[in-house]
N, C-alpha and C positions, 0 to 999 in steps of 0.2 A: 586421551586428547583426540579431538577430531576437528576438522575445519569446515565451517559453514560460510557460504558467501551471503552477505546481507544485500549488497548491491553489485551490479554486474558490469561486464565489459560492454562498451558500445557496439563493438563488432566482434562477434564470436570467432575465436581462433586467430584474430589479428592482433598484433602488438599494440599496446597502449603507449601513448607518449607520457611515460612516467619516469621521472628522473630520480625521485627519492620518495621514501615512505615515512609515515609517522606511526610509531608503535606506542599504543596506549594500553595500559593495564588497568582494567576496571573491576571494581568490587562492590558488593552491596554496602549500603550505608543509609542510615536514618529511615529505615522502613522501605527503602527501594532495593529490590533484589538485583543481582548482578545482571540478569538478562535484560531487565527493563533499563538499568543504567547503561548497558551497552547500546540499546536502541536509542536512548536519548543522546548519547555521545556521537553515535553514528550519524544521526540526522544532522547534528550540528557540524560534523566534519564535512558532510556533503555541501551544506550551505557555505562552508569555508573553502570549497574548491576541490575536494577529493574526487578523483576519477573513478576509483573502485575501492571497496572496503571488504576485507575478509576478516573472519572471526575465529579465534581458537578458544574453545571452551576447555578449561583445565579441570582435572579431577577434583581440585580444591574448590571449585565453584567460581573461580575468577574467570574473566573473559579478557582475551588479548585482541585488540583491534589493530589491524594493519591497514592503514589508509594510504593509497598511492596518490601522488601529486605530480603535476607536469613540470614543476620546477622547485628548487630548494627555497626560493623566495616565498612561494605560495605556501609551502609546507611550514616554513618558519613562522609566517603570519598565523597560520592555523594553530600551530603549536602554542604560540603566545596567547591566542584568543581562547583556546579550549582550556588552558590552565587558569585563565582569568574567570571564565564563566562556570566551569564544572570541576573545579579542583576537589570538591568534596566527593566526587564519584571516582576520582583517579588515584591509583596507587603510584603510578609512574607514567610519564609520557615523554618520548624522546624521538629525535630524528633517527631513522634507520635507513642506511644506504644499501642494504642487501635487498636485491630485487625479488619479490615473492613470485611464485608460479601461479599467476592469476587465472589462467585457463584451467589448470588442474583444480584450483580452489573452487572455481565457478561450477564445474561439472560435478564436483564432489558434493557441493552444497545444495544445488537446486534439484532435488529429487522430485519425481512425479508425485502428485497428491490427488486425493479424492475429496471433493466437496459436494455433498449430495450425490446426484447422478453424474456429475462432471468429473472427467479425468483431465487434469491440467499438467502439461509437461513442457519441457524445453525442446527446442528443435532437434537437439542431438539424441533425445530419448525416443526409442521406437514405440509405436502404438501396440499395446498388448493385445493378443488375440481375443481376450475376454471382454474387451471394451468395444462397444458399438461406436462406429465413427461419428455418429451424430452427437455423441457426448464427449468427443475428444477436442480439447482446446490446446493449441500450441502457442506458447507465449515466449518470445524472445525479449527479455526484460530491458536490454540495453542499460541506460542509466535511469530509466523511469521506475516508479514504485508500483508494485502490484502484481508480481508474478503469481501470487496465490499462496506462497509459502508463509508470508507474514500473517499472524493471527488477525490483524485488522481487516485484511483483504478477505480471508476466509469467512470471517463473521459477516461482512457486508454481503458476500455471495449467499450465505445461508439465509439471511433475513430477506434478501431480495427475491430469491426463487419462490418464496412462499406467496409473494404478491403477483407473480407472473400471470396467473390465470385471469386476473381482474384488471390487468394493466395494459393500456394501449400506447402510452407514450412515457418514456423515461428520460430524465435529464441526469446524465452521469457527470457530476461536478468534480473536476480534477481527475480526468479519466486515466491518467498515468499510462499504463501499458495497454489500456483499452479492454481489459478483461471483463469488466462488468458490462460494457457496451456489447461485446461479442456474445456473451451468454444471453443477454436480452434479445439481440437480433436473431440468434439461433432459435429462440422461443417465439419468433414472429412479431416482436415488439419494436416499434420505431424508437430510435434513440438519438438524442442530441448529446454528443460527447464533447465536453468542454474542458479545455486545457490552455494554460497561458505559457507554460514552459516549452521552449522550442525543441529541446532534446526529447521531452516526453511526447510532444506532438509527432515527431519523426518516428518514434518507437510505436506509438498507438496506430498511426497510419499503416506502418509496415505489418503489424500484427493483424489488423483488420483485413488487409489484402490477403495475407496468408490464410486466415481463417474464413475468408470468403471465396476460396478456390472451390472448384467443383468437388462435391455436389452442393455446396453451400453458397451459391452465388447471391442468394437473397440477402445475405449479410451486408453486402456492399450497398445495396439499395436502401436498407433500413437504417444505416448509421450515417449521421451527418456530423463531421468533426469540425468544431469551431475553435479558432484561436482567439480567446478573449479572457478577460478577467471575470471571474464568477460574479463579482459585485455589480456587473453591468447586465446581467441576464434579465430576461423577461420570463416569469414563471406563471403558469396558469393553475387554476384550482385542481384540474383533473390530472395534472402531471404528477408522476412519482419521481421525487428527487433522491438520488443516491449520492452521498457525499462522504467519502473515506478521507477525511481531513482532520487536522488537529483542532482542539478547542479554540485556539487563538484565531484560526481561520474562520471558524463559525461565528466568532464575535463580529467579524467583518461582513459576512454574507448572510447572516440569519434574517435580516430584514427582507432579503430577496427570496430565500428559500421558504419563508413563512407563508408565501402565497399558495404553496402546494398543500393539498389535503393530506398527502402522505410524504414523509421524509425518513429515509433510512440513513442513519448516521453511524459511521465507524471511525476508527482512528483516534478514539479517546480512551482514557484510562477509567477503570471502574470508579475510582474516587472522584472523577470529574462528571459523572452522570448528572448529579443534581445541578451543577453549574450549567451543563448543557441545557437542561430543561428550563432553566431560568431564561435562556435565550429564545425559547419557543413557548411562551406562556399560553398560546391559543391551541396547543397540541397536547394530546395525551401520550405519555410513554407507555404503550401497551405491552411491549416486550423489551427486556434488556437481556441480551445474550452475551456470555462472557467466555473468555479463554485466557486463563492466567490473570494477568493484570489488565488485560484489554477488554473493552466493552463495545458493543454495537447496540443501537437503540432504534426501535421502530416507533416513529411518532405519527399519530393520526389526529387531525384536527376535528373539531375545534370547540371543545366544551370547556377548556380552561382548567381541567382538573389537575394538569401537570403530571408529576411523577409520584402520585400518591400510592398507587398499588399496581405497578407493572408486574408482568409475569417474568420471573428470573429463570434463565436457562443457561446450561453449560454446553459449549460446543463439543461435539464428538468427532469432528473431522480428523482425518489422519493423512 
């Protein structure tokens, strides 16, 4: 058994206001493996007010989610809701008043990773001697999504860095921790980082400042952070849109993103690729890159051929 943090503390090393936890045992069912089921339940728990979530992966293949809540009332409401919406994915779900060691779980779970030339690490991990500082990205995830550990974030980075040499302006829709925006700015590209969640905005701005310290001051000048709903954006044809968002969100913002000649989509499942393409009928899916159940799609306009013959690739990030 080992512990992996899915989402993290808002302030590293500082106590969270967590009175009670919810312990959910997740298993594979109906073609959904345990890891994907754990992802689905985790996202729902955050929507229901979880402050942090840790995961125990058992040798049997089952996943145990430990979600911390600020009050027993919030935890109870989350408990009732998750049983109502995702009972098929749950073996058991119960209130747990034993306080987990969140800091230890976080540091154990967020290991440094490599995505292409980029070395992505948390603030408490040192820079290895073998890594050139220009490729070192430090991400404090807080409560935002996108440290780089999740497959959808890695896939988005992998597809995006291929476009960098021909890209002058990026719109990072749902910037989360700001990781895509930071990489783009390190490559000399202007970025509009869009986020509507106030906690994610705080995290993104903090990470941008940290990664814009000497000798990377240009990062601060190249990134503009905007607090707005993505459906209100103005997108031009020569923009590259990067959107690590769920299929349901794309159903809302596709009419806006479609104005861009190139759209890099992540945050969807492999089985959802065809549905995504239906939302962007004027774009070709030239590449579909996968990691387990997750997929990222490189969409280029506008011949209207859709998803007839994309190149399929498997991620090799570690």
